[in-house]
C-alpha positions as CSV (number, residue, x, y, z in Angstrom):
1,M,-9.5,-43.5,47.2
2,T,-7.8,-43.3,50.6
3,Y,-10.7,-41.8,52.7
4,P,-14.1,-43.0,51.3
5,M,-16.2,-42.0,54.3
6,P,-16.8,-38.3,53.4
7,L,-18.5,-39.4,50.3
8,F,-20.7,-41.7,52.3
9,Y,-21.9,-38.7,54.4
10,Q,-22.6,-36.7,51.2
11,E,-24.7,-39.6,49.8
12,E,-26.6,-39.9,53.0
13,D,-27.4,-36.1,52.9
14,T,-28.6,-36.5,49.3
15,V,-30.8,-39.3,50.2
16,M,-32.4,-37.4,53.2
17,R,-32.9,-34.3,51.1
18,D,-34.6,-36.4,48.4
19,L,-36.8,-38.0,51.0
20,E,-37.8,-34.7,52.6
21,Y,-38.6,-33.2,49.1
22,L,-40.8,-36.2,48.2
23,Q,-42.6,-36.0,51.6
24,E,-43.6,-32.4,50.7
25,M,-45.5,-33.9,47.7
26,Y,-47.7,-36.1,49.9
27,P,-51.5,-35.6,49.7
28,A,-53.0,-33.3,52.4
29,E,-54.5,-36.2,54.4
30,A,-51.2,-38.1,54.5
31,K,-49.5,-34.9,55.7
32,K,-52.0,-34.7,58.5
33,Y,-51.4,-38.3,59.5
34,R,-47.6,-37.8,59.3
35,K,-47.8,-34.9,61.8
36,V,-49.5,-37.2,64.3
37,I,-46.8,-39.9,63.6
38,V,-44.0,-37.4,64.2
39,D,-45.6,-36.3,67.5
40,V,-45.8,-39.9,68.8
41,L,-42.3,-40.8,67.6
42,D,-40.9,-37.6,69.2
43,R,-41.8,-39.2,72.6
44,L,-40.1,-42.4,71.7
45,D,-36.9,-40.8,70.3
46,Y,-34.4,-41.6,73.0
47,E,-31.4,-43.8,73.3
48,G,-32.5,-47.4,73.8
49,S,-35.9,-46.9,72.3
50,M,-37.5,-49.7,70.4
51,I,-37.4,-47.6,67.2
52,Y,-33.6,-48.0,67.3
53,D,-33.6,-51.8,67.9
54,E,-31.7,-53.6,65.2
55,Y,-34.8,-55.5,64.4
56,P,-37.9,-53.6,65.6
57,D,-40.7,-55.9,66.9
58,R,-43.6,-56.2,64.4
59,W,-46.1,-56.3,67.3
60,Q,-44.7,-52.9,68.6
61,I,-45.1,-51.4,65.2
62,Y,-48.7,-52.7,65.0
63,R,-49.3,-51.3,68.5
64,L,-47.9,-47.9,67.6
65,T,-50.0,-48.0,64.4
66,K,-53.2,-48.5,66.6
67,I,-52.2,-45.7,68.9
68,I,-51.7,-43.3,66.0
69,V,-55.0,-44.3,64.3
70,D,-56.8,-43.8,67.6
71,R,-55.3,-40.3,67.9
72,I,-56.3,-39.5,64.3
73,K,-59.9,-40.7,64.9
74,D,-60.1,-38.5,68.1
75,K,-58.7,-35.5,66.2
76,M,-61.2,-36.0,63.3
77,A,-64.1,-36.4,65.8
78,A,-63.0,-33.2,67.5
79,E,-62.9,-31.3,64.2
80,T,-66.3,-32.5,63.1
81,T,-67.9,-32.4,66.6
82,G,-69.3,-35.8,66.2
83,N,-68.4,-39.4,65.3
84,A,-66.2,-39.2,62.2
85,E,-65.5,-42.2,59.9
86,C,-61.9,-42.8,59.0
87,P,-61.1,-43.5,55.4
88,A,-60.8,-47.2,54.4
89,G,-57.2,-48.4,54.5
90,I,-56.1,-45.8,57.1
91,E,-54.2,-48.3,59.2
92,E,-52.2,-49.6,56.3
93,L,-51.3,-46.0,55.2
94,V,-50.3,-45.1,58.9
95,Q,-48.2,-48.2,59.2
96,V,-46.3,-47.4,56.0
97,L,-45.8,-43.7,57.0
98,L,-44.7,-44.9,60.5
99,C,-42.1,-47.3,59.2
100,E,-40.8,-44.6,56.8
101,E,-40.5,-42.1,59.6
102,I,-38.7,-44.7,61.8
103,Y,-36.3,-45.3,58.9
104,R,-35.7,-41.6,58.5
105,R,-34.9,-41.2,62.2
106,R,-32.6,-44.3,62.3
107,H,-30.6,-43.1,59.3
108,G,-30.9,-39.3,59.3
109,N,-28.6,-38.4,62.2
110,R,-25.9,-35.9,61.9
111,N,-22.8,-38.0,61.7
112,G,-24.0,-40.4,59.0
113,V,-23.7,-43.5,61.1
114,L,-26.6,-45.8,61.7
115,K,-28.1,-45.4,65.1
116,F,-28.8,-49.0,65.9
């Protein structure tokens, strides 16, 4: 095969379509959390951002997780007009969803080349 790169682009497209399809199957709560995560990462999606570092800092991921969980708690409190309790294990779920969204942004660009 003389030019193998076009197949690489097709494989990358297939992977991203599979990921997006599977994300549609998330439970309702996870979809709500994912919306907050996407909003936070939209503000960090610029060239030179820590999400595009070759090896993102674990502390920064923890800090982003805390920011997102605080926003989710605020949103839940506003919806219930009171002090709402977050489900147990929310931080772990948010951190997994955050890492997955960072991965998607790093690998899901238009030209098929990694962004870091």
